KEFI-761824 format. One record per residue: x, y, z of N, C-alpha, C, O in turn. Coordinates in steps of 0.001 Angstrom, whole numbers, plus 500000, padded with zeros to 6 digits. Each point is the difference from the previous one (the first is absolute). Layout:
% KEFI-761824
XYZXYZXYZXYZ
...
***
This chain:
% KEFI-761824
367140564597454687499579500306498616501050500778499318500611501002500372
499467498212498397501463500834499250499521501341499234498982500016499309
501887501151500893499630501141499589499967500204498554500918499418499422
498357501186499894499987500265498601500469501242499625499499501038500432
501587498927498659500636501431499614499641500161498596499861499071499205
499999502171500542499767500360498603501235501031499637500345500916500748
500231498799498046501141500685499436499266500968498867499275499555499111
500998501651501053499389500805498969501441500820499378500666500806500649
499577498804498087501295500485499358499797499817498534499719498860499629
500389502174499398499963499693498686501221499332499440499896499475498891
501332500483501793501039499054499646499716498538500075499842499585501148
500086499801498179499616498579499870501149499099500625499752499123500827
501566501172498697500890499208500538500408500253501443500525499094500646
499256502094499878499846500211501456499120499427500743500289499345501001
498366500883498505499017499283500569500361498373500375499931499501501123
500449499858497686500266498605500151500951499601500916499776499052500754
501539501730499272500737499986500941499741500077501449500470499224500833
498733501787499409499312500075501449499140499145500117499923499635501173
499203499732497997499230499046500385500521498756500285499431499319500853
501791500161498444500842498935500535500573500128501256500074499023500746
500363502125499589500651500169501305499005499933501054500253499438501065
498472501184498659498990500119501165499556498551500123500086499450501098
499392499824497723499477498844499805500758498905501054499516499300500890
501713500834498687500971499048500858500060499964501634500583499153500677
498652502002499801499913500179501295498689499589500483499655500127501174
499543499326497805498859499356500557498916500818499601498899499451500046
501153502108499450498842500783499871499246499501498663500569499443499061
498119500837501010499193500030498625500189501264499313499738501026500628
500719499062498055500314501220499291498963500091498826499682499024499320
499778502355500492499345500172498830500694501173499468500711500683500736
499095499634497829500569500982499293499083500819499253498945499537499567
501488501929500222499428500964499260500885500818499263501024500320500603
498823500143498127500897500705499383499291501733499954500692500924499573
498311499234500774499103501191500099499193500204501287499672499052500714
500067502033499512499155500271500988498447499649499566499179499904500911
500463499933497948498758499632499708499868498346500149499014499385500405
502135500126499195499954498205500398500147499819501492499623498934500486
500956502131500389500126499782501533498595500169500497499625499236500890
499499501730498613498818500286500388499092498670499945499255499570500880
501003499915497886498927498810499891500527498899500990499128499265500463
502020500537499886500464498866500809499577500465501313499425499127500650
500691501939499892499839500570501231498427499590500394499646499467501052
499471500940497780498540499663500146499574498696500250499089499715500778
501689499337498442499522498429499810500998499142501024499620498878500336
501556501592500128500675499050500742500531500636501545500255501186500212
499815497917500583500445500356501293501329500177500222500797499083500196
499531502405499771501691500303499932500068500440501368499117500514500686
502118499191499611500510500543501332501197500980499962500136500743500973
500644499328498122501093500807499894500195500589498203499824499332498981
500509501839501118500237500651498625501408500289499887500592500669500847
499970498837498107501559500537499566499638500968498844499565499457498985
500537501765501011499470500860499026501260500795499592500710500549500842
499602499503497494500844500882499341499377501490500208498799500189500194
502267500935499732499358501338500230499584500503498553498991500694499869
501871498914498944499572500352498702499422498927499372500635498975499751
497945501215499911499305498955499055499324500712498903499803501215500001
499810497876498953499561500356498946498946501035500032500145501024499332
498694498764501471498657500725500315500229500493501068498910500008500571
502041500541500264499945500683501288501129499917500678500968499431499496
499089501139501786501025500168501024499830499311501173498907500065500561
502096499204499965499692498881500975499897500662501330499432499422500927
501104501797499217499796500678501204498581500438499978499373499790501038
500003500776497980498741500478500124499089498730500054498894500190500507
501338498760499130499147498632499859500097499633501422499016499650500652
502160500431499818499996499404501671498769500603500722499344499225500697
500294501979499221498965500668500835498702499356499530499220499670500893
500380500071497677498820499353499610500044498625500745499082499670500750
501875499633499052499995498485500721499809500057501724499244499219500579
501370501577499966499941500037501555498528500671500277499433499671501042
500030501103498217498762500631500363498685498766499636498956499819500627
501513499518498237498797498920499778500157498880500512499015499343500339
502294500178499834500522498548500893500872500530501212501208500059499769
498412500289501343500741500374501030500754499191500544500982500400500625
498692498148499244500874498923500583501167499577499030500915499262500365
498981501245498419501120499610499199501218501051500400499797501185500262
501457498201499738501234500531500211500565500494498500499839499223499059
500649501730500772500822500590498752501464500307500201500431500695500920
500271498752498177501411500338499973500141500710498516499501499550498968
501228501567501134500251500553498775501558499585499443500963499946500765
499110499812497991501370499600499472500358501011498586499290500072498997
501763500527501195500394501033498849501408499714499658500814499504500779
499433500874497902501446499823499397501042500936500501501196499768499827
498229501619500986500674500831500264499501500499501368498800500080500260
502260500278500672499500500275501337499884501425500020500928500754499710
497622499708500726499741501298499947499223500252501449498934499474500322
501699501276500322499420500327501339498741500751499954499254499644500912
500265501253498356498689500549500119498839498989499544498823500105500344
501695498918498840498994498939499599500069499197501282498853499895500435
501828499630500173500179499175501069499067500418501113499201499255500568
501014502135499694499348500570501067498367500108499791499188499748500890
500469500685497733498695499968499682499346498619500038498848499878500417
501994498901499081499570498956499957499438499228501422499049499225500110
501878501268500917499731499567501345498759500757500620499133499394500631
500839501909499158498783500698500221498813499358499380499026499787500722
500940499857497937498806499277499415499577498644500569498966499397499712
501958500226501111499994498589500597500618498776499794499737498886500453
501372501608498575500942498829499827500666499580501288500220500791500918
500085497957499106500772499387501157501427500335499967500620500343501007
499934499544497728501319500488499882500216500283498453499148499830499128
502158500635500690500447500534498570501245499439499584500929500267500762
499338499073498306501344499274499674500341500097498630499182499987499080
502079500114500802500800500377498632500380498674499565500776499218500549
498395500612498114500419498527499426501556499816499653500733500883499554
499578497962500705501259499486499814500726500125501420500307499008500661
499942502325499750500764500277501058499416499372501245500797499550500824
497934500368499404499221499663501056499456498596499940499150499652500819
501361499394498115499335498708499659499796499120501533498983499497500478
502494500560500070500082499333501094499154500340501315499974499317501024
499397501776498760498959500409501152498651499507499597499141500209500857
500484499242498151498523499760499555499477498928500929498964500119500653
502106498461499361499330498974500715499897500369501436498940499625500501
501914501045500353499889500268501305498695500901500221499180499884500911
500822501068498007498692500862500476498665499325499555498933500443500426
501110498499498729498808499319499693499603499356501302498841500075500407
502182499245500302499858499244501162499520500924501237499153499513500748
501252501571499474499478501138500746498448500192499626499121499923500859
500670500281498056498492500337499740499169498751500054498827500117500356
501659498673499325499229498652500225499600500114501669498825500043500362
502004499987500328499831500099501429499097500985500483499268499681500937
500648501658498499499074500864500084498624499702499635499049500152500766
500881499449498122498709499653499692499186498877500673498798500030500265
502238498795500002499464498788500876499519500616501202499027499438500502
501476501719500165499448500373501367498854500818499674499054499921500784
500832500878498181498931500811499820498645498913499502498839500259500315
501451498811499067498792499167499917499457499325501141498860499537499984
501945500382501058499476499506501332499574500837500759499708499607501130
500108501787498549499697501115500831498580499823500673499906499569501149
499123500740498181498541500338500600498914499438499388500123499595498844
498767500306501772498873500179499206499087500814500802499713499861501190
499803501167497817499227501122500563498449499842499494499644500094498825
499552499662502236498467499876499692499193501054500422499740500260501175
499768500498497586498974501082500264498544499712500033499143500877500108
500573497615499774498740499695499983499771499211501372499703498807499943
500438501875501356499752499375501223498620499170500047500025498851500442
498874501675499146498848499306499980500091498436499663499447499089500616
501250500833498437500302498383499395500548499181500904499850498778499990
500938501981500992500688498855500932499168499627501043498909500546500164
501533498518500602499167499035500822500213500235501598501168500180500345
497936499834500562500112500424501328500223498623500788500349498926499510
499386501345501740500275498868500932499062498742499892500282498867500391
498385501599498922499210498862499842500379498803499097499521498866500021
501464501647499167500511499068498929501443499210500614500585499149499330
499797501205501811501047498972500375499496498643500611499040499995500770
501537499000498919499453498924500222500519499309501381501199500112500255
498147499337500449500320499413501260498955500240501270499332501003500250
500747497811500426499127500023501367500849499970501300499613500323501122
501556499250498538500759499635501374500198501208500683500014501106499458
500163498636501928500276501124500930500886500851499730499834501195500244
501422498245499122501078500770499797499677501177498809500211501202500163
499305498263498766499790501163498987498669500822500229499850501059499391
499223498492501438498789500868500387500842501035500880499901501162499607
500839498649501414500460501008500706500845501063499370499996501146500449
500880498426498305500759500975499266498844500839499253500031501230499941
498955497988499501498948500949499375499512501170500792500018501168499612
499454498305501775499311500881500929500938501067500343499550501131500183
501778498626499932501075501113500302500040501013498939500139501206500203
499707498130498453500323500905498837498812500762499827500196501168499664
498374498398500509498998500869499879499941501026501048499451501048499661
500970498879501468499958501092501004501003501063499502499683501188500050
501488498430499481501088500924499626499692500630498440500746500847499510
498279498721499912499806500320498576499427501352499884500272500788499093
498699499489502144499370501211499925500739501475500431499470501111500005
501849498549500333500946500954500590501026500299498796500014499446498901
500866501596501591501125500312498912501278499428500485501067500202499421
498802499033501722501051499594500667500932498960499049499545499133499254
501959501199500980500781498736499184499925498801500489500087499758501203
499712499229497731500142498712500398501090499102499751500573500100498915
499861498915502032501013499257499200499386498544500079499408499593500999
500765499751497993499368498617499498501259499063500148500892500152499165
499270498877501832501000498906499992499733498748499938498980499592500554
501831499566498796499695498568499903500713499477498839500510500693499120
499489497985500945500895499445498962499574500326498584498879500477499823
502005499282499065499783500295498720498753499004499351500051498770500005
499027501899499537499060499353499239498539499900501018499008499375499624
501062501349501702498950499913500798498966501045499677499144500133500875
500738500670498023499072501012499714500181501454500252499107500847500009
502249499344500209499848501417500650499665501036499127499393500973500448
500934498959498292499364501013498985498305500083499849499365501018499726
500114497704500516498598499637499926499579500794501296499134500854499815
501226499032501150499662500980501278500030501497499733499094500783500286
502064499517499126500416501478499688498936500298499198499437501000500445
500030498570498557498767500276499129498839500198500623499251500955499797
500572498158500969498536499882500978499884501242500893498976500671500129
502282499566500510500027501167500768499849501275499312499409500947500520
501098499095498358499816501190499147498434500191499786499304500984500254
500379497895499251498385499941499378499013500108501080498823500225499718
501606499617501624499245500283500921500163501367500948499496500214501103
501338500599498132500370501403500608499084501029499382499139499800499143
501192501330501437499391501281499399500888500415498610499584500890499258
501452498511500513500623500248498949499830499000498824500793500010499058
498207499166501007499596499267498911500039500442498581500377499285499071
499103502246500799499971500645498919501232500326499404499978500459498858
501203499364501784501246500455499508500721498644499509499499498885500143
501691501361499284500733499126499445500666499047501016500426500487501047
499702498110498703500844499261500635501096499461499315499876499210499064
501643501360501557501047499758499367501003499122500812500278500223501178
500248498734498060500850498968500639501295500110499629500256500271498827
500781499535502123501498500068499535500675498915500706499852499843501212
500886499400498067500713499007500873501614500403500067500842499898499108
499291500566502175501303500558500309501300499038499599501112500518499896
498710498174499902501103499165499940500505499894498466501062499476499664
497860501193499345500447499985498716500824500941499447500267500012498798
500244500944502164500989501268499493501197500186500699500206499585501140
500521500996498220501279500575500647499546501203500806498869500482499936
502134499962500839499520501239500963499783501119499153499072500728500354
501508499580498677499988501332499061498438499877499208499195500932500001
500603497979499455498940499988499208498626499772500790498897500200499490
501327499323501915499053499892500726499248501380500631498818500286500193
502492500442500036499849501450500454499007500913498892499051500739500263
501595498883498322499319500727498879498515499712499881499162500881499807
500559497798500323498556499389499804499084500615501046498947500586499753
501602499201501479499129500460501248499830501442500240498900500455500312
502246500351499543499763501404500242499877500816498498499524501136500004
500876498305498848500202500856498993501112500689499705500853499911500883
499450500759498169501241500695499633499815501233499099499021500092499260
501879500804500807500179501274499025500564499793498790500845499108499913
498878501502499175500839499909498720501741500125500093500471501009500526
499999498440499198501666500230500195500498499226501346501182499964500343
497926499524500253500428499483501467501035498908499803500807499876500921
499312499295498016500989498905499683499766499959498468499117500645499434
501816498484499923500213499711498684498793499182499572499703498909500486
499639501718498568498725499385499491498792500744500641498898499847499473
501214500879501529499005500819500418499665501090499145500637501014500282
498486499120498663499895500761499033499038501071500389500230501190499787
498691498368500785499117500903500528499332499508501534500236498862500406
498983502015500337499549499826501205498998498710499977499179499755499116
501069499503502022499301498649500042499262499801501328500574500196501071
497994499366498839499247500021501074500429498640500887500035498924499403
500238501124501796500312498977500927498469499287500303498914500556499838
501297498197500598498840499254500411499131500480501186498810499742500180
502044501038500631499287500873501090498819500751499322498810499797500239
501711501119498859499231500921499189498620499299499179498909500541499818
501495498185499794499167499066498981498826499688501102498809500074499701
501615499602501485498983499582500864499335500944501045499479499740501085
500697501424498264499249501187500558498420499685500378499257499690499068
500264500375502140498582499857500158499754498582500219498821499708500200
502115499253499808499819498829499921501075499127500971500671500550500873
499371498364498909500983499032500782501325499695499266499966499697498807
501298500380501924500938499537499493500664498777500741500342500097501179
499822498787498110500438498734500841501368499411499542500295499398498968
500313500892501915501491499647499902500356498618500545499909499755501203
500475499398497948500012498467500219501519499701499998500748500464499140
499674498724501887501470499593500075500517501360500636500971500541499471
498474499994501555500530501148500619501535499821500601500855500870500170
499197497903500055501184499798500890501377500023499093501155500004500425
498405500010498233501237499911499038500412501494499646500864500296499175
498397500583501563500377501433499702501259500468500281500353499705501142
500523500976498164501326500493500355500062500977501280499358501048500068
501412498518500833500024500802501122500052501568499580499350500813500657
501472499612498186500029501333499747498555500772499640499805501199500198
499400498033499335498515500332499727499095499969501180499039500768499969
501104498539500964499235499920501129499696501536500687498873500431500244
502314500229499986499482501356500657498960500785499169499056500638500466
501306499198498062498690500766499017498893499311500378499095500754500356
500667498186499693498612499299500197499572500660501328498971500660500145
501995499066500853499357500574501295499587501322500077499007500272500675
501686500699498658499625501429499845498146500002499370499005500607500396
501197498527498622498661499990499267498861499620501009498938500616500092
501444498218500702498926499849500865499771500953501156498850500247500363
502241500315500250499828500909501076499437501234499422498941500382500497
501577500323498534499582501382499696498898500011498584499309500924499572
500830497851499994499101500066498720500651500806498859499316500442499077
501934499731500994500831500721498849501016499098499308500297498911500491
500160501468498540501121499502499273500759500686499035499351500939499538
501738498957499997500662500715498923500470499016498831500469498894500267
499390501537498510500299499266498709501342499974500009500666500872500560
499883498029498761501440500030499732500418500995499264499423500213498934
501653500596501471500596501040499183499098501404500145500078500894499157
499091499183501976499306501008500111500087500617501317500339499219500890
499411502146499504500124500490501528498717500390500357499876500435501145
499070499510498097498763500331500304499190499010500703499795498933499421
499665501279501860499267498890500767498555499760499359499329500957499614
500254497815500297498597499700499493499076499408501050500353499187500854
498511501273499001499053499433501012499408498707499568499502500038498875
500431498735501803499273498730499732498770499929500427499649500540501049
499617498837498245498718499525500855499646498508499310499265499776499039
501472499326501738499860498607499831499556499223501452500093500564501090
499471498222498757499831499109501124501073498939499714500004499448498900
500964500219502093501011499128499906499688498773500419499452499922501100
500801498903498180499908498470500421501196499382499642500316500050498811
500431499363502001501176499253499888499909498665500298499236499578500868
501631499589498347499905498681500118501465499420500213500941500616499500
499282498227501222501325499381500136499890498411500385499164499560500789
501752499703498571500037498743500552501321499592501045500389498940500489
500066502457499575501027499970501007499762500353501524498934500530500313
501964499212500581499866500128501365500526501233500284501138500015500468
498130501310499305500404501346500249500730500186501126501051500642500004
498393498757501114500500500426501366501557499333500097500872500589500639
499383498192498703501274499557499846500867500885499079501188500184500265
498229500353498673500747500764498904500297501352501104501120500509500017
498028499888500678500484501448500997501118499602500717501055500627499904
498800498169500967501030499713500805501402499628499292501013500023500698
499067499665498053500978499746499311500551501321499140500995499963499277
498338500972500897500305501184499464499774500183498515500676500813499369
498350498419500038499592500048498651498736500800499779499690500343498859
499629499942502105499073500762500017499596500958501096500030499658501182
499526501750498355500224500997501040498790499778501017498841499876499602
501509500086501685498882499920500950499012500766499923498890499498500170
501213501821499574499068501170500185498890499636498703498774500007500118
501947499698498704498998499609498979499263498705500050498947499855499379
501609499150501385499252498808500400498939500278500865498938499417499780
501152501496501327499029500274500625498923501085499388498950500223500602
501325500327498366499019501123499306499139498802499030498790500129499809
501849498920499722499320499339498918499386498704500679499208499324499343
501100500340501830499217498689500741499057500651501047499767499437501070
499777501581498649498999500654501106498716498972500076499548499697501105
499907499804497746499153498925499999500544498739499183499941499923498773
500550499183501993500592498648499302498855498814500037499418499612501013
500417499955497784499212499105499802500767498709499448500536500084498895
499537498727501834500813498748499489499021499191499336498960499600500523
501401500182498343499030498923499201500671498437500019501156499683499720
498056499715500580500236498499500451500544499340498598499603500373498896
501320498640501305500423499082499077498873499178499674499030499939500755
501040499379498090498865498977499459500047498745501018498924499485500304
502112500071500161500175498847500755499242500288501266499314499124500525
500791502039499956499344500350501332498565499933500018499389499849501058
499957500270497667498366500120499825499525498978498877499210500222499083
501559498446501258499566499019498947498669499579499820499738499373498973
499260500895501955498447499858499730499520500901499056498820499933499656
502034501015499816499655500815498997500319499692498618499522500564499015
501395498417500996500521499581498667498719499313499094500108500177498787
498881499179501600499150499535499136499171501051499311499511499875498877
500365501337502034499210501065499334500908500816498899499436500536499046
501633499521501078500927500614499161500149499008498825499727500405498870
500628498508501292499780498926498846498838500134499148500103499992498774
498640500148501922498868499776499147499823501454499225499299500082498991
501355500984501534499966501368499489500689499897498554499452500131498905
501862499607501373500914500081499079499844498955498772500487500185498884
498665498554501551499582499217498978499187500380499129500082499824498784
499048500747501845498855500960499100500668500938499105499787499927498789
501026500973501711500378501044499058500886499407498854499912500431498850
501041498450501546500940499673498874499153498921498862500259499903498801
498939499531501769499049499213499335499110501005499039499930499657498820
499568501226501465499261500917499197500977500763499101499661500357498872
501562499891501634501000500782498860500499499138498941500457500520498982
499494497937501180500511499233498977498793499185499376500207499039499259
498617501361501053498595499394499576500145498484500119499937499144499118
500269500741502169499795498438500691498965500107501048499653501067500506
499790497565499845498795500127500881500471499124501199499380498970500265
501799501451500531500478499300501021499584500702501285500344501144500296
498814497989500502499357500744501043500190499349501413499401500354501016
501513498655498894499937498928501185501473499618500196500713500312499046
499841499140501879501113499417500106499793498458500552498937499693500540
502148499339499294499686498716500543500441500118501471500778500891500341
498756498264500479500122499983501448501605499863500364500356500508501063
500546498895498188501246499769500366500761501238499625500948500375500689
498641500304498178500649501331499608499773501120501118500875500737500454
497727499242499909499431501050500892500926499752501471500504500960500582
499604497942499804501101499637501306501323500479499864500570500663500867
499894499024498113501266500182499415500334501492500233500917500423500703
498153500333498564500167501652500005499729500478501490500457501081500371
498905498228500363499831500681501296501195499851501080500231500759500941
500492498032498673501101499826500884501418500250499408501026499787500647
498958500649498165501027500663499301500639501365500776499257500863500467
502185499215499606500636501086500661499839501538499334500276501025500622
499299498946498198499918501345499431500794501065500232499559501066500430
501825498691499265500925501075500479499710501372499234500213501103500504
499301498699498278499650501110499005498738500516500453499643501050499467
499531498395501484498511500476500399499234500050498899500151499183499091
498886501844500867499106499990499131500328499944498629499298499364499213
501948501394500357500347500253498847500417498619499394499806499691498825
500796499509502123500310498424499636498893499389499471499908499726498803
499164500019502090498612499394500030499465500533498561499659499130499199
500256502025500470499283500535498719500851499296498894499463499274499164
501750500941500855500836499311498889499753498431499886499989499389498932
499829500090502241500002498337499983498560500031499315499961499332498966
498926501258501364498601499753499666500054500198498255499537499179499208
501057501946500468500023500494498560500580498632499253499422499384499105
501494500388501316500842498858499223499156498645500067499895499330498972
499618500333501987499163498871500071498764500038499111499761499014499303
499400502095500666499152500234499256500086499880498526499122499455499331
501998501088500161500871499617498723499988498507499405499557499553498942
501066499878502090500245498510499775498872499273500138499966498973499321
499002501286501434498948499124500406498994499842498772499594500967499356
500062497768500401499159499643498693498453499800500538499026500173499266
500884499431502149498531499751500170499441501165500768500596501074500083
498118498655500536499322501098500741500359500038501295499377500812500684
501649498388499977500434499925501285501517500173500159500714499226499363
499823501650501370501322500082500076500668498529500615499624499487501054
501344500008498138500449498588500667501442500226500338500652500996499688
499772497961500986501489500004500577501062500255498949500884500833500198
499038498472498708500810499928498954500421501628499403501110500317499574
497864500445500513500154501474499573500951500877500847500508501060499634
499663498268501667500693500914500825501562499995499994500567498914499881
500007501986500215501743499991499912500452498693500734499344499608500965
501631499788498653500749498831500677500238500073501474499814499039500746
500597502115499639500234500100501425498866499649500967500038499265500987
498743501571498395498702499696500723499578498666499913499328499473500887
501054499917498028499464498439499821500695499212500988499419499010500444
502005501346500063500709499367500581499568500084501613500253499105500806
499151501956499466499135500360501285499480498739500331500445499467501017
498654499921498287499138498809500266500857498762500280499773499227500931
501263500641498164501096498900500256500440499863501342499907498974500673
500727502442499789500607500326501186499004499801501238500360499792501158
498327500307498387499033500003501438499875498506499899500274499491501087
499396499588497954499820498523500207501210499518500581499902499121500856
501412501381498765501218499139500610500052500294501426500542499181500741
498936501944499753499666500083501588498951499240500538499688500046501190
499724499210497909498930499180500691498687500720500380499338499577500948
500330501332498449498743500660500205498973499525499158500153499806498794
498661499978501916498760499256499419499299501096499290499242500739500628
500981499424497995499419500925499318500372501327500403501142500220500405
497932500742499513500200501469500191498947500414501107499499501120499891
500202498239500946499225500319501010500431501022500904501227500057500073
498105500841500704500499501102500647501119499868501043500919500806500147
498887498108500532501487499609500978501260499956499166501030500564500367
498864498699498407501171499650499178500501501553499616501146500362500264
497988500421499159500478501311499389500429500913501207500803500910499794
498767498904501248500223500918501260501552499452500292500920500766500285
499208497937499610501515499487500468500918500600499079500929500706500393
498849499038498363500840500332498836500220501576500014501066500434499565
498016500391500892500098501471499912500851500522501104500878500840499801
498825498601501485500792500336501192501411499612499882500829500689500594
499578498232498671501367499510499843500600500997498911501184500321500097
497980500206498807500624500784499146500298501294500498501004500579499585
498054500083501470500401501037500615500924500107500727500735500987500035
499395497812500799501540499861500813501180499920499224501012500568500409
498994498778498486500986500021499038500345501490499608501149500437499951
497852500196499812500379501433499399500347500845501325500652501028499811
499102498756501083500454500889501373501437499341500428500711500531500854
499636498294498487501085499339500659499958499727501457500875500140500855
497831499410499230499685499334501425499692501202501253499786499774501191
500265501399498192499491500895501112498453499922500079499190500408499167
500569498953502069498575499876500357499210501067500322498820500070499655
501811500857501052499197501384500249499556500635498640498808500255499826
502175500020499150499749500452498831499115499213499266499123500578499358
500965497927500616498893499367499250498603500034500597498992499944499295
500988500138501876498674500546500598499313501161499500498785500059499811
502111500929499968499796501397499897499372500050498415499139500806499648
501349498372499654500042499930498648498548499261499574499255500313499071
500595498647501874498450499326499735498895500252500931498938499382500078
501549501818500755498920500814500750499265499013500928498779499863500083
502129499506500568499676499020501154500914500236501095501112500526499945
498213498971501152500842500222501391501161499275500044499915498965499339
501267501225501267501010499096500028499617498762500782500363498935499501
498956501019501654499689498907500600499229498896498992500248498796500050
498791501795499041499272499348498980501188499310499205500089498783499833
500722502072499746501032499231498843500531498844500694499952498889499471
500616501318501822500793498776500779499203498933499842500399498980499438
498082501190501169499018498807499841500087499264498696500216498791499917
499609501982499120499757499438498556501395499399499567499964499189499075
501349501137501528501116499297499599499964498877500607500301499000499349
499366500881501892500043498801500878498946499000499443500227498791500058
498554501727499371498890499051499392500416499335498601499557498913499628
501414501926499588500099499536498607501523499439500067500506499567498964
500223500440502246501224499561500128501223500539499092500895499315499504
498924502070500402500817501005499152501205500114500999500141499565501143
500662501151498056501599500376500785499851501395499993500888500718500459
***
C-alpha cells in the first residue's frame, strides 16, 4: 500500500517543491495551506504521514500536532520550520511529533525519514485485531470435519478450554490455528473477556516489545504518552500469539517471566505490572528443532507447550474436503448473490485429491474464485484454476479409470511419498496408517 503524505505549508513554492521530490519517490501527496484546509483533508482522506510547517496563517504547527495525534493516533507527524528552535523541537516531540526538521538544511533527511515512517506504519497495520464481542465468535461446533484427525484435535481442545493452561497449536500454515484459538476462548470461563491476536512475525523486536508489553512516555522517539500493551488490553481474556517461533530471542525471557510469574514490565518503566491473561500460542515451525539449534529457549518451549495440539493438514483428512467445499460454496454464493449449491463430479474428485499446500486457506481462495467465475448453478471444471484443471489431465495420463476410490488413493499415496522424499515412515505417519499397510499399498499399486 502506497503511503499518503499531507504537506501543510502556506508557502506554495515550497509545497510544490516538496510535493515533486516526494512524489518522485512513489508517495501520494496532498497539500494544504492552512490548518483549516488540513482538517478537511484529514476528515475525508486516508492520510498516513503529515509534514507540517510550524508557523501557519491560522495556527501553530507545534500545537496542531497534538490535535492530530489525539484524533488520529496512527498518523505520523513531522514538523518543518524555517529556523531551528530547541524549545519548539522539544515541545513538538512531547506533543507526539516523530521528528522536527529545519527547512533547507534538512531537506536530504526527508526521504530517508519518510522511508522509516512507511516501514513503521506498514508494521502497525499488520498488528492485531482486538475483538471485544466474544459472544459473536463461534465455538467447536462450527469447526467443520468428521475425520478422526480433526475430531481428535477438537476433543483435546475442548478438554483444555475449561482450564487456564497455556496451549500451543502447531501445524502447517492455513490449518485453522486461529479458529481453534477462538473456539478455546469461547469455550472457557474467559468468554466475557476480550480475545486479542498478535502475529509475532509482523514486527521488528522493538516494535513487538512495545505492542506486547506497552511503554512509558519518553521510552523512545515518538513515545509521547503512556501506551497500553496487548497484555493489558487482553485483561480477563485470551492473548493469542501467532507465529511465536518468529519471536526474537531477546524477548523470549520477558514472555517466560509473564507465563511463570504473571508479571511484566512496560518498555521504559521500572514498575512491575500484574497480568490476567490466558495465553494461546501457535506456530508452523518445529520448535523442538529450533530449541536444538539455539533459536528458541528450551525453558520457554516447555512452558508454552504444556498442552500441545497438532492440527492436521488438509491432505491428511481428505474425506473432510467435500464438507468444507459445500460450506464455503454456500458462503461465497450468498455473498455475491449467486445460487451455486453443488459441484460437478469431476470437480469434487479433483478437489479431494489435490495437495492443498496452503490447506484450508487455499481451499477457501479456490472456491471464492470459482464462484465468481461460474455462470451456472453447479461448479464446473472450467471455473477452477489451471493447475487444478491439470490434475485431471495428470490422472488420465497415468491411466486412471475416472476418479474411483482406488485411483484417488493411488495418486494420494504417491503425492505424499513425493512430499516426504520417499521417507515411508513419515508418509505413513502423515496419512495416519500403519507402515505395514503403506508397504502393502505400494506393492498393490506398483508405486516407488
